[in-house]
N, C-alpha and C positions, 0 to 999 in steps of 0.2 A: 678771740680772733675777731669776732664781729665788732666788739667794742673798739678795738684798735682801728678797724676800717671806718667806723662811724667818727671817731676822733680825727682821723686824717681828713675825711670828707668835710667835717665841720670846720676845721681849721683852714682849709682851702676856701670854703665858701665865705667865711667870715674875714678873709684877708683883704684889707683896704688896698694893699699894694697890688695884688692880683686884679682886683676890681678896677683900679686906676689904669693899669696896663691894658686891660681889655677895652676899657672906655676910650683910651687913646687910639687903639687900633680901629675901633668902630667909627670914631670921629674922622679917621683918615679914609673912611669909605669901604672898609672890609667887613665881611661877616666873620665871626669868630667862633670856633669850636675848640674845646680843650679836652684832650684825651690823655689821661695819665694812667700808667700801669705800674703797679707796684708788686713786687714778689716778696712775700713775707714768709720766712721759714721758721719752724720751731723744732728744737731738738731737746729731748728730755735730758737733763744733766745727769751725767754719770757721777755717783757718789764718790768714786775713786779719784775723779779729776778735781784737784785743788790747786788754786793759784798761790802766789807769794802771800796774799792777804788772809789766807785761810778760807776764801770763798770758793764755791764750786765754779768751775769754768766749762762751758759747753764745748764739746769738740766739734769743729766745723764739718758739715756734711751737706752735700748738694745732690739733688735728684732732678733728672731732666726727663720730660715726656718725650723729647725728640721731635716735637711738633712746633712749628712757628707759622705765623701768619704774615704773608708778604703782600705789600700793596703793589700797584702797577709802577709806582716810583721806585720801590725796592728792586723789582725785576729789571727796570731800565738801568738802574745803577749797576746791578750785578752784571748785566750784559755788557755795559761799557768797560767793565773789568775783565771781560771774557770768562765770566763765571756762569755756568748753566745750572739752573735749578729745575728739578722735576716738580710738576704741578700735581702732587698727590695729597 
């Protein structure tokens, strides 16, 4: 899992396209910060699950902690939609 995270980080850091886009934004007079969030899930393959090619296929499974972080912009947007959110 750590190796996958390192590979994703390295590919973004080495991307000429991303560096060029950030450079364009900076030249336009803006400060840039980039925050990416990835959710990576792992499921142990069940030896009974086999696809048409004879390879094992993982069954989809999702788990939620039930917690999210909202910014002030998120709160403003939700209020505009008349959605209230408890700050817990």
